[in-house]
LUMTI-855196 format. One record per residue: residue in three letters; x, y, z of N, C-alpha, C in turn. Coordinates in steps of 0.02 Angstrom, whole numbers, plus 50000, padded with zeros to 5 digits. Layout:
# LUMTI-855196
ALAXYZXYZXYZ...
END
This chain:
# LUMTI-855196
UNK500294994150005499955000149994500425006350000UNK500195011749981500495018249984500035024050006UNK500315028250045500015032850078500505038850091UNK500115044750104500555050450135500785050350198UNK501315052250212501705051950279502085057750278UNK502215059850338502805064650345503565063550320UNK503865067650280504525065550251505095067650308UNK505595064050295506155064750344506875066950302UNK506875073450273507295075550232508005076550276UNK508365074350262509055077450307509275083050280UNK516215044250023515575042149977515765035649978UNK515925033149980515645026849985516145021950003UNK515965016550023516495010450055516645007249988UNK517305005449990517705000949936517564993749952UNK517294990549915517044983549924517664979549911UNK517814974349960518294969749949518234964849888UNK518724961349877518784956849810518064952349807UNK517714951049761516994947649770517064941949803UNK517614937649787517624930549813517834930849890UNK518114935749911518234936449985517604938850021UNK517134943449985516564944950011516024939950025UNK516024935949965515524929349970515744924650040UNK516544924450033516764919450083516604921550153UNK516624928750159516504930950229515784930350250UNK515264931450197514594929650209514474922950233UNK514794917650192514644910750202514944909550276UNK515504911850288515864910350352515344912450410UNK515124918250397514604921550454513994918250464UNK513814914150421513164909650430513164904450380UNK513384898550401513444892150359512744890550330UNK512214892050362511524889750337511274895850294UNK511614900050281511264905650239511484905050161UNK510974902650116511134901850057511444909650025UNK512004909349978512164914749948512364913049878UNK512144917949833512234917349764512614923449727UNK512914921849675513224926849638513014927649566UNK512734932249540512414932149475512364939249441UNK512414941349376512374946849352511744951049377UNK511784956949375511264961649402510734961049357UNK510674960149288510054958549248509494954949270UNK509664950549335509194948349375508624952149395UNK508794958949392508274964549413507794964949359UNK507894964049301507494963049247506924958349256UNK507104951449274506634947249293506134949149348UNK506514952749402506044954149457505564960249435UNK505704964449392505434969049365504724966649326UNK504844961249282504344957449251503824954649298UNK504084953049350503644949549398503254953249443UNK503374959349455503054963049503502754969549469UNK503094973749424502704978849397502124978449365UNK501594982549391500814981749365500894984249291UNK500684978149250500674981049168500014983849145UNK499504983649187498914987049169498944994149175UNK498534998249125498565006049131497935007349172UNK497915012449216497305014449252496795017049205UNK496265018049230495665020549177495805027249166UNK495745028749100495745036849076495155040049107UNK495325046449141494755050349177494355053349108UNK493745053649124493275055649064493065063449079UNK493165065449136492945072249168493335074249219UNK493435080049230493805083349284494435082749288UNK494845081449228495495081249239495845088249254UNK496355088949299496825094249326497425092249315UNK497835097649318498485096849308498955100049372UNK499555097349373500005100849421500595103149389UNK500605110149393501145114349347501715115649376UNK502295113349357502905116249394503015123349373UNK502855125949321503035133049301502595137249355UNK501935135649361501555140349403501835140249481UNK501985133949497502255133049573502875137249579UNK503385136849527504085139049544503975146849530UNK503495149349505503345157549506503125159049578UNK502845154349610502575156449673503065154649738UNK503605152449712504135148949761504365154849808UNK504475154449874504725160249914505535158849902UNK505855164949900506665165249876506895162649948UNK506655161950004506895159450071506975151650064UNK506565148650013506565141550021507045139049967UNK507325143649930507775141449876508475139449909UNK508785135249870509495132549885509775130549815UNK510385130549812510795128949754510715119849747UNK510585118349682510425111549667511165109249625UNK511325102849657511805099249634511615092649618UNK511545089949548511305083449543511655078049561UNK511265073149583511595066149600511765062649541UNK512415059249538512495055149479512035050349447UNK511835050049394511415045049359511845043349294UNK512015036649287512385033749231511885029149194UNK511965030949123511625026749080511915020649059UNK511745014649091512085008449078511955003449132UNK512314997449137512244992949189512884993149239UNK512744992549295513274991849343513844986549337UNK514424986649355514914980749334514944975749394UNK514824977449457514844972049505514254966949508UNK514294960849512513694956149514513324957049573UNK512684955149568512284954149632512434948449674UNK512534951449733512734947049789512144947849840UNK511984941149877511554942749931511244935349952UNK510904934450004510544929450027509854928549984UNK509794922149966509104920149935508554922949965UNK507914925049937507424927949977506744924849946UNK506714919049920506184915649904505784919949853UNK506184922649813505814925649747505714933249760UNK505844935749816505754943049830506454945649828UNK506484952949808507054956549809507274957249881UNK507734955349906507924954949973508374961749997UNK508174963750060508574968050090509264967350101UNK509534960850095510274959450103510614959250035UNK510304960949976510644961849920511154968349913UNK511544968049887512054973349876511794978749834UNK511224977749797510974982349758510264983049772UNK509954989249771509274990949779509084994749716UNK508514994849694508224999249632507495001149625UNK507325003049566506615005049562506555004349480UNK505875003549468505685004549397505215010049391UNK505325013649332504985020049325504655020149253UNK503995022549257503675022849185503385030249177UNK503325033149128502895038749120502225035849086UNK501675038649113501095037249089500775043349049UNK500815043248979500715050048957499955049448922UNK499615055248935498885056348908499025058748836UNK498625055648784498615058548721498285065348720UNK498285068848665498075075748658497295075048676UNK497035070148652496295070348648496035067848716UNK496405065148763496295063048831495945056448821UNK496095051448776495745046048778496155040248783UNK496785040348777497295035548788497925036548826UNK498075032048884498735032348912499225028448883UNK499895031548870500325026848837501005027048883UNK501255021548903501905020548951502445022048900UNK503025025448933503665026648903504165026748955UNK504745026548922505425027248974505625034748987UNK506065035949025506335041549044506665044848989UNK506865040548931507225041848883506795045948827UNK506105045548844505755050448805505325054148838UNK505615060148867505405065148913504745068348884UNK504335069548935503655073748908503835080248871UNK503385081748822503475088948782503145093548828UNK503255098848809502815105148842502075104748841UNK501735104148890500925103548871500665096248885UNK501195091048880500845083848884500795083148954UNK500215079948963500015077449027500235071049046UNK500505068949104500825062949121500825061849191UNK500775055349202500925052649281501655049149286UNK501815047849337502445044249357502305037949396UNK502335032449361502295025949395502845022349415UNK502975021749484503575019749509503485013149552UNK503905008549545503955002049586504685001149616UNK504775002949676505285001549705505504995049730UNK506184991849741506244985349774506304986049845UNK506214991949874506194993649950505774997349965UNK505614997350035505155001850065505375009750053UNK504895013550019505175019749999504725025250013UNK504975031750019504435037450011504665041349955UNK504195044349924504255048549850503995055649852UNK504345059249822504125066249818504285069149754UNK504075073449729504185077949660504325084949685UNK504855087449672505075094649691505285098449627UNK505445103849631505535109249579506235111249578UNK506515110649511507135114149504507035119749446UNK507345126349460507175131549411507815134849402UNK507855138549341508515141049323508855137749270UNK509465140849240509825137649203510265132149230UNK510515127949186510915121449217511555124349253UNK511725129549237512435131749274512275135349343UNK511595137149342511385140349401510705137649433UNK510625130749437510045128649457509945129449527UNK509255130049543509045131149610508475126449625UNK508495123149691507975120149716507295124549731UNK506755123649704506205127949730505615125949774UNK505715121349818505325117849861504915112149823UNK504485110349854504085102449842503445105149806UNK503365101349741502865101849695502255097649723UNK502415089649731501995085649749502235080149793UNK501915077649846501315080249874501475086849912UNK501025089949944501205096249981501765096350026UNK502035101650031502655101950074502545098350135UNK503115095450162503055091350233502745084350228UNK502585082850164502195075250150502535071850099UNK502515065550108502795061650055502275055850036UNK502335052449985502035046549970502405039749988UNK502125036650037502495030150058502245024550015UNK502685020149992502695015049948502935008549976UNK502605003149983502994996850003503454993549955UNK503904989649984504374986349937503874982449886UNK504064982149818503814978549768503074981749743UNK502764986549785502214989549759502224995549716UNK501714996449679501735000949622501215007049638UNK501495012349625501175019049640501205024049579UNK500685026949560500615031249504500475038549548UNK500945043449522500995050249548500795054649487UNK500355058649513499945060449577499395053449582UNK499285053149643498885048349669498215048549652UNK498015055049645497315055849626497125053849551UNK496725050349535496615047149465496435051849409UNK496245058649429496135062749375496555069649367UNK497215068449413497705072849410498235071749365UNK498665075649333499245074049301499725080749306UNK500355077949305500885083749289500845086149217UNK501085092049203501135095249146501845099449145UNK502255098749097502825104049097502665109349050UNK503015114649064503015121249034503575121348981UNK503595126648944504125128548895504745132648923UNK504685132548987505305137349018505735132449050UNK506205134449087506785130949110506545126749182UNK505895127549204505785125049259505755117149251UNK505975112849303505985105349283505775102249349UNK505725095449346505375091449401505945088349428UNK505985086649484506485082649527506095076349565UNK506255071449531505805064949557506215062149609UNK506135061349669506485057849723506155051449751UNK506505046149753506335040049779506795037149837UNK506665036949900507145035549940506895030250006UNK507365027550030507195024450094507025028950152UNK506535027850192506245032750246506925034150293UNK507365029350295508025030950335508625034050300UNK508475035850236509105038450200509005046750210UNK509325047550266509525055050292510155056350240UNK510245062750247510915064950206511555060750233UNK511515059850296512165055350327512095047850311UNK511445045150299511395038150297511235036050222UNK511115039950180510935037950108511605036350078UNK511515031250017511995028549983512185034349936UNK512845035649922512995040349876513375037449816UNK513245031149815513505028749747512995029949688UNK513265031049623512935032549567512275028049557UNK511795031049533511235026849507511315025349430UNK511235018049423511415015749349510635014449318UNK510545018349264509865017849225509875014449157UNK509475009549150509335005949092508645007449062UNK508615010348999508005012048971507755006948918UNK507155004148925506794999848874506245004548846UNK505785000948812505265004048779504785006948818UNK504465003148865504045004148914504215008148975UNK504815007548994505025010749066505745010349069UNK505995013949118506695013849140506905011149216UNK507405005749212507515003349278508155006449312UNK508175007049364508755008949411509025005249459UNK509655005649473509985000949517510585005349553UNK510585004049614511205008449664511485002749701UNK512135002249711512454999749750512545001449836UNK512274998349876512145000349940512684997049986UNK513215001850012513655000650053513324998450125UNK513714994850165513404992850239513134998750272UNK512644998650310512435004950350512285010550305UNK512085008850244511755015850209511215012250172UNK510805018150152510015016350131510055019350058UNK509565015050016509495017749947509195025149935UNK509385028749890509115034649875509295036949805UNK508665038249766508705040749702508475046749687UNK508785051049640508535057249611508475057549536UNK507935059149502507985059249429507625066549416UNK508065070249372507805076649350507505075049286UNK506885078549286506435078549221506385085349193UNK506645086349126506605091449094506185089649021UNK505825095749009505245095548953505585094048890UNK505445089548844505815087948784505685093448740UNK506265094748692506285100148651506155096848580UNK505445097848558505265094348488504995099748448
END
């Protein structure tokens, strides 16, 4: 299930040789099954848990959440400099390591991730079409963000405005400030949660910052490893290496397509 809850906003450990890491885990608990395999196993997990069906298209009362309007109203006191977290297009190099978890994506795995799809409403308002983050929405397109995390997560959509060399955080767009959308591990949420609401991008430099993190991923406790993103036709999958005692945290900047 997912629900609103208060948000708690607040590099990395070097892993030993893979064989040594696996040996250490086995020595720690001889009864714990440990496997080593390529991270593409995440694709199988995505295929098994991501909700394939599309929500019903609203026939009346469609409303939009506009970042341009909200940015214009943002209080200067709330603004702060924006430094993007690294997102790498491609697959990570280290293999997946962890204890078996009966078909579930385990908390013990050295990677955690999420799958994200844009659900774009056509011009006539009759059809929703899923697509990946490699095909960002054009100005005026109405869309929702479908996310399925492998971990218990909280999600928000914030504002980034100004040119890339002088970008500024402009507060939270959705949900309201001080709130987050809580999503259970393996569950799917469409943002905005309200079935007749959609995000819409303007033609200016205002962008959206989509944030998905573990509730315990404060600034001190979040993993600062880069997020690896792989795009397919219907969506984008993200993976992040999680050092010991750290929690997963992802940010993806959404800019309007120039078409």
